[in-house]
C-alpha positions as CSV (number, residue, x, y, z in Angstrom):
1,M,20.7,13.2,-9.8
2,A,20.3,14.0,-6.2
3,Q,20.8,12.5,-2.7
4,S,17.4,11.3,-1.5
5,S,15.7,11.5,1.9
6,I,13.5,8.6,0.9
7,E,14.3,5.9,3.4
8,W,14.5,2.9,1.0
9,T,16.9,4.4,-1.5
10,E,20.1,6.5,-1.6
11,M,19.6,8.8,-4.5
12,T,17.3,9.8,-7.4
13,W,17.8,9.9,-11.1
14,N,15.2,11.6,-13.4
15,P,15.6,11.0,-17.1
16,T,12.0,11.9,-17.4
17,T,9.8,14.4,-15.5
18,G,6.1,15.1,-15.2
19,C,3.1,12.9,-14.9
20,S,-0.7,12.8,-14.7
21,K,-3.1,11.3,-12.2
22,V,-4.5,7.8,-12.7
23,S,-5.8,6.6,-9.3
24,A,-6.6,7.7,-5.8
25,G,-3.0,7.5,-4.6
26,C,-2.2,10.4,-6.9
27,K,-4.4,12.9,-5.2
28,F,-1.7,14.7,-3.2
29,C,1.2,14.0,-5.5
30,Y,4.5,15.3,-3.9
31,A,6.2,15.3,-7.3
32,E,3.6,17.6,-8.8
33,V,4.0,20.1,-5.9
34,M,7.8,19.9,-6.1
35,S,7.8,20.3,-9.9
36,R,5.9,23.6,-9.7
37,R,8.2,24.8,-6.9
38,L,11.2,24.1,-9.1
39,Q,9.5,25.7,-12.0
40,A,9.0,28.9,-9.9
41,M,12.6,28.8,-8.9
42,G,13.6,28.9,-12.6
43,I,15.1,25.4,-12.8
44,E,15.4,24.8,-16.6
45,K,14.5,21.1,-16.3
46,Y,11.1,22.0,-14.9
47,K,10.3,25.0,-17.1
48,D,7.1,23.1,-18.2
49,G,6.0,22.3,-14.7
50,F,4.5,18.9,-14.4
51,A,4.1,18.2,-18.1
52,V,5.7,15.0,-19.2
53,R,9.1,15.5,-20.7
54,I,12.1,13.3,-21.5
55,H,15.7,14.4,-20.8
56,P,18.2,12.7,-23.0
57,D,21.0,14.7,-21.4
58,A,20.4,12.9,-18.2
59,L,21.2,9.5,-19.6
60,G,24.9,9.8,-19.1
61,I,24.7,10.5,-15.4
62,P,24.9,7.0,-14.0
63,Y,28.2,6.4,-15.8
64,T,29.8,9.1,-13.7
65,W,29.2,7.6,-10.3
66,K,32.4,6.3,-8.6
67,T,30.8,3.8,-6.2
68,S,27.8,1.5,-6.2
69,K,24.5,3.2,-5.6
70,I,20.9,2.3,-4.9
71,V,18.9,4.6,-7.2
72,F,15.2,5.5,-7.4
73,V,14.5,6.1,-11.1
74,N,12.0,8.8,-11.9
75,S,11.0,10.0,-8.5
76,M,9.5,13.0,-10.4
77,S,7.7,11.0,-13.1
78,D,6.5,7.5,-14.2
79,L,8.7,5.8,-16.7
80,F,5.7,3.9,-18.1
81,H,3.6,7.0,-18.7
82,E,1.8,6.7,-22.0
83,D,3.4,9.9,-23.3
84,I,7.0,8.5,-22.9
85,P,8.0,6.8,-26.1
86,L,9.1,3.1,-26.0
87,E,12.3,4.1,-27.7
88,F,13.3,6.4,-24.8
89,I,12.3,3.7,-22.2
90,K,14.7,1.4,-24.0
91,Q,17.4,4.0,-23.8
92,V,16.9,4.3,-20.0
93,F,17.1,0.5,-19.8
94,D,20.3,0.4,-21.8
95,V,21.9,2.7,-19.3
96,M,20.8,0.5,-16.4
97,N,22.0,-2.6,-18.2
98,D,25.4,-1.0,-18.8
99,N,25.8,-0.2,-15.0
100,P,25.3,-3.5,-13.2
101,Q,27.2,-2.1,-10.2
102,H,24.1,0.0,-9.3
103,V,20.6,-1.0,-8.2
104,F,17.9,0.9,-10.1
105,Q,14.4,1.0,-8.5
106,I,11.5,1.8,-10.9
107,L,8.0,2.4,-9.6
108,T,4.9,2.7,-11.7
109,K,1.1,3.0,-11.4
110,R,0.8,2.1,-15.0
111,A,1.1,-1.6,-14.6
112,E,-0.9,-2.2,-17.8
113,R,1.7,-0.5,-20.0
114,L,4.5,-2.2,-18.0
115,R,3.0,-5.6,-18.8
116,E,2.5,-4.6,-22.5
117,L,6.1,-3.5,-22.9
118,H,8.1,-5.7,-20.6
119,A,9.1,-8.3,-23.2
120,E,10.8,-5.6,-25.3
121,L,13.1,-4.6,-22.4
122,K,16.2,-6.3,-21.0
123,W,15.8,-7.1,-17.3
124,T,19.2,-7.4,-15.8
125,H,19.5,-8.4,-12.1
126,N,20.1,-4.8,-10.9
127,I,16.7,-3.5,-12.1
128,W,14.0,-3.7,-9.5
129,M,10.5,-3.2,-10.8
130,G,7.7,-2.0,-8.5
131,V,4.0,-1.0,-8.7
132,S,2.1,1.3,-6.4
133,V,-0.8,-0.4,-4.6
134,E,-2.6,2.1,-2.4
135,N,-5.9,0.3,-1.8
136,D,-7.9,-2.7,-2.8
137,K,-9.1,-1.1,-6.0
138,V,-5.7,-1.4,-7.6
139,K,-4.6,-4.8,-6.4
140,H,-4.7,-6.0,-10.0
141,R,-1.4,-4.2,-10.5
142,I,0.3,-7.0,-8.5
143,D,-0.9,-9.6,-11.0
144,L,0.4,-7.5,-13.9
145,L,3.8,-7.0,-12.2
146,R,4.0,-10.7,-11.5
147,K,3.8,-11.5,-15.3
148,T,6.8,-9.4,-16.1
149,K,10.4,-10.5,-16.6
150,A,11.8,-8.3,-13.8
151,K,14.2,-10.2,-11.7
152,V,13.2,-8.3,-8.5
153,K,9.6,-7.3,-8.0
154,F,8.3,-5.0,-5.3
155,L,5.1,-3.2,-4.1
156,S,4.9,0.3,-2.7
157,C,1.8,0.5,-0.6
158,E,2.1,4.2,-0.1
159,P,0.1,6.2,0.5
160,L,-1.8,3.3,2.1
161,I,-5.4,4.6,2.1
162,G,-7.2,1.4,2.5
163,P,-6.8,-2.2,3.6
164,L,-5.0,-4.8,1.4
165,Y,-6.2,-8.1,2.7
166,H,-5.3,-11.4,1.2
167,M,-2.8,-10.2,-1.4
168,N,-1.3,-12.8,-3.7
169,L,2.4,-12.2,-3.0
170,R,3.7,-15.0,-5.1
171,K,7.0,-13.9,-6.9
172,I,7.0,-10.6,-5.0
173,D,10.3,-9.9,-3.3
174,W,9.7,-6.8,-1.3
175,V,6.8,-4.7,0.2
176,I,7.1,-1.0,1.3
177,V,4.3,0.5,3.4
178,G,3.8,4.2,4.3
179,G,1.2,6.6,5.3
180,E,0.3,9.8,3.5
181,S,1.9,13.1,4.7
182,G,1.2,16.7,3.9
183,H,-1.4,19.3,4.8
184,R,-4.5,17.1,4.4
185,P,-3.3,13.5,4.7
186,R,-5.8,10.7,4.5
187,P,-5.6,8.4,7.5
188,M,-3.9,5.0,7.6
189,E,-5.2,2.5,10.1
190,T,-2.7,0.5,12.2
191,D,-4.5,-2.7,11.5
192,W,-4.0,-2.3,7.8
193,V,-0.2,-2.0,8.3
194,L,-0.1,-4.9,10.7
195,D,-2.0,-7.1,8.3
196,I,0.5,-6.4,5.5
197,Q,3.4,-7.1,7.8
198,E,1.9,-10.4,8.8
199,Q,1.2,-11.3,5.1
200,C,4.9,-10.6,4.3
201,E,6.2,-12.6,7.3
202,K,4.1,-15.6,6.4
203,A,5.3,-15.4,2.8
204,D,8.9,-14.8,3.8
205,I,9.0,-11.5,1.9
206,A,11.1,-8.4,2.9
207,F,9.0,-5.8,4.6
208,F,9.9,-2.1,4.9
209,F,7.8,0.3,7.0
210,K,8.6,3.8,5.7
211,Q,6.5,6.1,7.9
212,W,3.2,6.7,9.6
213,G,2.9,10.0,7.8
214,G,0.4,12.6,8.9
215,R,0.8,16.4,9.1
216,N,4.0,15.9,11.2
217,K,5.5,12.8,9.7
218,K,8.8,13.3,11.6
219,K,7.1,13.4,14.9
220,N,4.9,10.3,14.1
221,G,8.0,8.4,13.1
222,R,8.3,4.9,11.6
223,L,8.2,2.5,14.6
224,L,5.8,-0.5,14.2
225,N,5.4,-3.0,17.0
226,G,8.1,-0.9,18.8
227,K,10.7,-1.6,16.1
228,T,12.0,-0.3,12.8
229,Y,11.4,-2.5,9.8
230,D,14.1,-1.8,7.2
231,E,14.2,-5.2,5.4
232,M,15.5,-5.2,1.8
233,P,15.4,-8.0,-0.8
234,E,18.2,-10.5,-0.5
235,A,19.6,-9.3,-3.9
236,V,20.8,-6.1,-2.4
237,E,21.9,-7.7,0.9
238,L,24.1,-10.2,-0.9
239,E,25.5,-8.1,-3.7
240,Y,25.7,-4.6,-2.2
241,G,26.3,-5.3,1.5
242,S,23.3,-3.3,2.8
């Protein structure tokens, strides 16, 4: 568990670590870089670098939080990775089911496995399920997410490396957009962002613009149309007072 600098959450919780690349958005994975850095520092949890590992000892952590939190689950992994057993995924869900005072945000690029397993999981109101949609080639992930029993569904269009025109946003509650950062970031066009914002506005969906990215993401900031877009789904606005 750690406080997070990610703008759309408060903290992270990693009952699993490690992953493998599945699409273009994975090219400059920040979690892979961070895992190797933590491995070099001698952090026990990352002794195997970016290899997929489960951490049963982390399952008790959410029970210790004194106040309600908004939590990004597995910022250093993908809960629906094929190497993570269904039984352990169920244990992670049990913890989230047991702690309705917290919002748990899960994000996957493996929408196919999510769709395959969703009926075997208990989707309480506090579990937000998202898929990464970095370009037009992976828009099918939206359709797979829509077919799940998740109560709150969201898209993370980050890093946005191509346009996403004419998305079907039916049953989607929230869209996050962000540009790639790092040493060799792929460019994000302003028109791509504006188009997604307009799609969300027409569909009355919460829109969150995370960053322009680039080599100096702090300097480039996160203003769009001269304003900051920090919209969240009504579920968190109503129940958690954000």
